[in-house]
C-alpha positions in Angstrom: 114.4 180.5 197.9 118.2 180.7 196.6 117.9 177.2 195.4 114.7 178.0 193.4 116.5 181.1 192.0 119.5 178.8 191.1 117.3 176.6 189.0 115.5 179.2 187.5 118.7 180.8 186.5 119.8 177.7 184.7 116.7 177.4 182.6 117.0 180.9 181.6 120.7 180.5 180.7 119.7 177.5 178.5 116.8 179.3 176.8 119.2 182.2 176.0 121.6 179.7 174.3 118.8 178.0 172.5 117.5 181.3 171.0 121.0 182.4 170.1 121.4 179.1 168.0 118.0 179.6 166.4 119.0 183.2 165.0 122.4 182.6 164.1 122.7 183.6 160.1 123.1 180.4 157.8 126.0 180.6 155.7 125.3 182.5 152.4 125.3 180.0 149.4 126.9 181.9 146.5 129.8 182.8 144.6 131.3 186.2 143.4 133.9 187.5 140.8 136.2 185.3 138.8 134.7 182.2 140.1 131.4 183.3 138.9 132.9 184.0 135.5 134.6 180.8 134.9 131.9 178.8 136.3 129.9 180.8 133.8 131.9 179.7 130.9 132.1 176.2 132.0 128.2 175.9 131.9 128.0 177.8 128.8 130.3 175.3 127.0 128.1 172.3 128.3 124.9 174.1 127.1 126.5 174.9 123.7 127.7 171.4 123.5 124.5 169.5 124.5 121.8 172.1 124.4 119.2 172.5 127.1 116.3 170.0 128.2 113.0 171.4 128.7 109.2 170.4 128.9 106.0 172.0 128.0 104.7 171.6 131.5 106.4 170.9 134.9 106.9 167.2 135.6 106.6 166.3 132.0 108.5 163.6 130.3 111.1 163.9 127.4 110.3 161.5 124.5 112.8 158.6 124.3 113.2 156.2 121.3 115.4 153.5 122.7 114.7 151.3 119.8 115.9 153.8 117.4 118.7 155.0 119.4 117.3 158.4 119.9 118.0 159.4 123.6 117.6 162.8 124.9 120.5 165.2 124.9 120.9 168.6 127.1 121.6 170.0 130.4 118.8 169.4 133.1 119.9 171.5 136.0 123.0 173.2 137.5 123.8 174.5 140.9 126.5 175.7 143.2 127.0 173.1 145.8 129.4 173.6 148.8 131.3 170.4 149.4 134.3 170.5 151.9 132.3 171.3 155.0 130.8 174.3 153.4 134.1 175.9 152.6 134.4 175.5 148.9 132.0 176.1 146.1 131.6 173.4 143.3 129.6 173.7 139.9 127.6 170.8 139.5 125.8 170.0 136.1 123.3 167.5 135.3 122.9 166.6 131.8 122.0 163.6 129.2 124.1 162.5 126.5 122.2 161.0 123.8 125.1 159.9 121.6 126.7 158.3 124.6 123.3 156.7 125.7 124.1 157.9 129.3 123.1 160.5 131.7 125.9 162.3 133.5 126.9 164.7 136.4 129.8 167.0 136.0 131.8 168.4 139.0 133.8 171.6 138.5 136.0 173.0 141.1 137.4 176.7 140.9 141.1 176.7 140.8 142.3 179.7 142.6 145.9 179.6 141.4 145.2 178.9 137.8 141.9 180.8 137.8 140.0 178.3 135.8 137.1 175.7 136.2 138.5 172.3 136.6 136.4 169.3 135.8 137.2 166.9 138.8 134.7 164.2 138.2 132.1 163.0 135.6 129.6 160.4 137.0 128.0 158.7 134.1 125.3 156.1 134.1 123.8 154.3 131.0 120.2 153.4 130.3 119.5 149.9 131.6 117.9 147.8 129.0 115.3 146.4 131.5 112.3 148.7 131.3 111.5 147.8 134.9 114.9 149.4 136.3 115.0 153.0 136.8 118.2 155.2 137.6 117.9 158.5 139.4 120.4 161.2 140.1 119.8 163.3 143.2 121.5 165.6 145.6 121.5 165.1 149.5 123.0 166.3 152.6 123.4 165.6 156.3 124.5 168.9 158.1 127.6 170.2 156.5 128.2 167.2 154.1 126.7 167.1 150.7 126.1 164.2 148.4 125.4 163.4 144.9 123.5 160.3 144.7 122.7 157.6 142.1 119.9 155.4 143.1 118.5 152.5 141.2 114.8 151.3 141.4 113.4 148.0 140.3 109.5 148.0 140.0 109.5 150.9 142.3 111.8 149.6 144.9 115.3 150.8 145.6 117.9 148.3 145.0 121.1 150.1 144.8 122.5 153.6 146.1 125.7 155.2 145.5 126.9 158.2 147.4 129.5 160.7 146.4 131.1 163.7 147.9 134.3 165.9 147.3 136.9 166.3 149.8 140.0 168.8 149.3 139.0 168.8 145.7 138.9 165.1 145.0 135.8 163.2 144.5 135.1 160.2 146.6 132.5 157.3 146.6 131.5 156.1 149.8 131.9 152.2 150.5 128.8 152.0 152.7 125.9 154.4 152.4 126.3 157.3 154.8 123.2 158.8 156.7 121.4 161.3 154.5 119.0 163.6 156.3 117.5 165.2 153.2 117.8 164.5 149.5 115.9 165.6 146.5 115.7 164.0 142.8 117.1 165.8 139.8 116.5 163.4 137.0 115.1 159.7 136.4 115.3 157.5 133.4 115.3 154.1 131.9 115.3 152.8 128.4 111.5 153.8 128.0 111.3 157.2 129.6 113.4 160.3 130.6 111.9 162.6 133.3 113.5 165.6 135.1 112.6 165.8 138.6 113.1 169.5 138.5 111.1 172.1 137.0 112.3 172.5 133.3 109.2 174.1 131.9 109.0 177.3 130.2 112.3 176.7 128.2 114.1 175.5 131.5 113.5 178.8 133.1 115.3 177.9 136.3 118.6 176.8 134.3 118.3 180.2 132.6 117.9 182.1 135.9 120.9 180.2 137.5 123.1 181.3 134.3 121.9 184.9 134.6 123.0 184.9 138.3 126.4 183.8 137.1 126.4 186.6 134.9 125.2 189.0 137.5 128.1 187.8 140.1 130.7 188.3 137.5 129.6 191.6 136.4 129.5 193.0 139.9 133.0 191.9 140.5 134.6 194.7 138.6 136.5 197.3 140.8 137.8 199.6 138.1 136.1 203.0 138.4 132.6 203.1 136.8 132.4 206.8 135.0 129.2 206.2 133.1 127.0 208.6 134.9 130.0 211.4 134.5 130.5 211.4 130.9 129.4 214.6 129.0 126.7 214.5 126.5 129.0 214.9 123.5 131.2 211.9 124.8 128.3 210.0 125.3 127.2 210.5 121.8 130.5 209.5 120.5 130.6 206.2 122.6 127.0 205.2 121.5 128.0 205.5 117.8 130.8 203.0 118.5 128.6 200.8 120.3 126.2 200.6 117.6 128.7 199.4 115.5 130.1 197.0 118.2 126.4 195.5 118.6 126.6 194.2 115.1 128.9 191.5 116.3 128.4 188.2 118.2 132.0 188.1 118.6 134.9 190.3 117.8 138.5 190.6 118.6 141.4 192.7 117.1 143.8 189.9 118.0 142.1 187.8 115.5 143.7 189.7 112.6 147.3 190.2 111.5 147.0 193.2 108.9 145.2 196.4 109.4 143.4 195.9 106.0 142.0 192.5 107.3 141.1 194.3 110.4 139.0 197.3 108.6 137.3 194.7 106.2 136.2 192.6 109.3 134.4 195.9 110.6 132.3 196.0 107.5 130.7 192.8 108.3 128.0 191.7 110.4 126.5 188.6 112.0 123.7 189.7 114.2 120.7 192.1 114.0 121.1 193.1 117.5 120.4 197.0 118.2 122.3 199.0 120.7 119.7 200.1 123.4 121.9 201.8 126.4 125.3 202.2 127.9 125.1 200.5 131.4 128.7 200.8 132.7 131.9 202.4 131.4 135.2 201.4 133.1 138.5 203.3 132.7 141.0 200.6 132.6 143.8 203.2 131.9 145.9 204.4 128.8 142.4 205.4 127.1 141.2 201.7 127.0 137.8 201.5 128.1 135.7 198.5 129.1 131.9 199.2 128.1 128.8 197.2 129.2 125.8 198.1 127.2 122.2 196.4 126.6 120.6 195.8 123.2 117.0 194.8 122.1 118.0 191.1 122.5 120.2 190.9 125.7 121.3 192.9 128.8 124.8 191.6 128.9 126.8 192.7 126.0 130.5 194.5 126.1 133.1 196.2 124.1 136.7 197.3 124.6 137.4 200.4 123.0 140.5 202.5 122.4 140.1 206.2 122.5 142.1 208.1 119.8 142.6 211.5 118.2 140.9 210.5 114.9 137.9 212.9 114.6 135.8 210.5 112.2 136.4 207.4 114.6 137.2 208.7 118.0 136.8 205.1 119.3 138.7 202.1 118.0 136.8 198.8 118.4 139.2 196.4 120.0 136.7 193.5 121.2 132.8 193.0 121.4 130.6 190.3 122.4 126.9 190.2 122.5 124.8 188.2 124.9 127.9 187.5 126.8 129.2 186.6 130.2 130.5 189.7 131.8 134.3 190.2 132.1 135.8 190.1 135.5 138.7 192.4 136.9 141.4 189.7 136.1 140.3 189.3 132.5 140.2 192.9 132.0 143.6 193.4 133.4 145.1 190.6 131.2 143.2 191.9 128.1 144.5 195.4 128.6 148.1 194.4 128.7 147.4 192.1 125.5 146.0 195.1 123.7 148.7 197.5 124.8 151.1 195.2 122.8 149.1 194.7 119.5 150.4 196.7 116.7 147.0 197.2 115.1 145.6 199.2 118.2 145.7 202.9 117.5 147.7 205.4 119.5 145.9 206.7 122.5 144.2 210.1 122.5 146.3 213.0 124.0 143.0 214.0 126.0 141.2 211.9 128.4 137.5 211.1 128.3 135.1 214.2 128.7 133.5 214.0 132.2 131.1 216.3 134.0 129.9 216.3 137.9 126.3 215.5 137.4 125.5 214.8 141.1 126.9 216.1 144.4 126.2 212.8 145.7 128.3 209.7 144.7 126.1 207.0 142.9 126.7 203.3 143.8 129.6 201.9 142.1 130.9 205.3 140.8 133.9 205.0 143.3 134.7 201.7 142.5 133.1 200.2 145.7 130.4 198.3 144.0 130.0 195.1 146.2 130.1 191.7 144.8 126.9 190.3 145.0 126.6 186.3 145.3 124.8 184.3 142.9 121.2 183.1 144.4 119.2 180.0 143.0 116.2 178.0 144.3 117.6 175.0 146.0 116.4 171.4 145.6 116.4 171.0 149.4 114.4 173.6 150.9 116.3 175.7 153.8 113.2 174.9 156.1 114.3 171.4 156.0 117.9 172.0 156.5 117.5 174.0 159.6 115.8 171.5 161.7 118.5 168.9 160.8 121.3 171.2 161.6 119.7 172.2 165.1 118.6 168.7 166.1 122.1 167.9 167.5 122.4 171.1 169.2 118.9 170.8 170.6 119.7 167.2 172.0 122.9 168.6 173.6 121.2 171.5 175.1 118.5 169.2 176.5 121.0 167.0 178.1 122.5 170.2 179.5 119.2 171.0 181.0 119.0 167.7 182.8 122.6 167.8 184.1 122.3 171.2 185.6 119.0 170.5 187.3 120.3 167.2 188.6 123.4 169.0 190.1 121.2 171.5 191.7 119.1 168.9 193.1 122.2 167.0 194.4 123.4 169.9 196.1 119.9 170.5 197.8 120.0 166.9 199.0 123.3 167.4 200.5 122.4 170.6 202.0 119.4 168.9 203.6 121.5 166.1 205.0 123.7 168.5 206.6 120.6 170.2 208.4 
């Protein structure tokens, strides 16, 4: 009876371990704060330089005229990929360069010391003149190892495969192709066609969603106190008047002007038809300098930096403004406050602080500066339902071996016990 209970105990232990492995949470894939901001600017620069590729329907081809030298140009897809055994996030951008007659993959790492995005590698592959040869960029993984893969097909048969990964911020190419448990194509092409293997329909909605996610993560990183819900009605009206003027500019900075007359003349100009809509956040940076995020009729992410003054006609001086922008992070706000504090065109600060009222007995989320950073999320090319079985395969194999070993040891003990009898 005891020997049966011993075997049963072994099986229960193994079952418990198995269940524990299955319910362990997967590592959250996302970035926050300054990294999201700098990656957002890096992606924005590529989209500004090359544009965005989209198709009318999912799975459609992009027109290519190789004889006329008209190759597609634009960003196809971008994602955050955790190389370095899931320890470090990297921004990966897949794009076409018509002028260079190639398709490229850019890999950016976040330099924590310099707090900027560093392009550590650009993989570029040209258009093969043989219409029977097709190139493809894909992403792959095997457990915690992630790959960028370039494949070539001749008449539909794979004839070449190059695997790249990143270790400690350095991109490497494998000499021999490593085992790849799962992969998914991003873009395929040859001299006669160009086909995104990801969904780029609806104006490349997935890329837009990813870019918005970077903006969200950057916006949520600010730890300065948000007082937007506590300002008085009179103060809110004064701010809205200043923001109505700020919404007239796609980009404005007092640092671009050397004289007060040039600055005042610039305030009379207008380069956007955006209309101010609503204050979303108001952060006190100190010394009566405020960072205001607001929405317009065209975009959600817009901001202005204002100096509160004693001028009754213009109680808020506009220091900077950007519409349809990437929100500023904590580090950028601290740096800008110091820059504006030294600018001779910035007016003297008001003798009084901004008018606030206690509108609620309960603190609102973010009002105490404790708003949590939210990681960016994006539909992944390799579905998590595929990743989980692959990741657990080795563990299940080990557990199975452990079961056999324990039962064998128990059986061996029973035989020795019987012999002694």
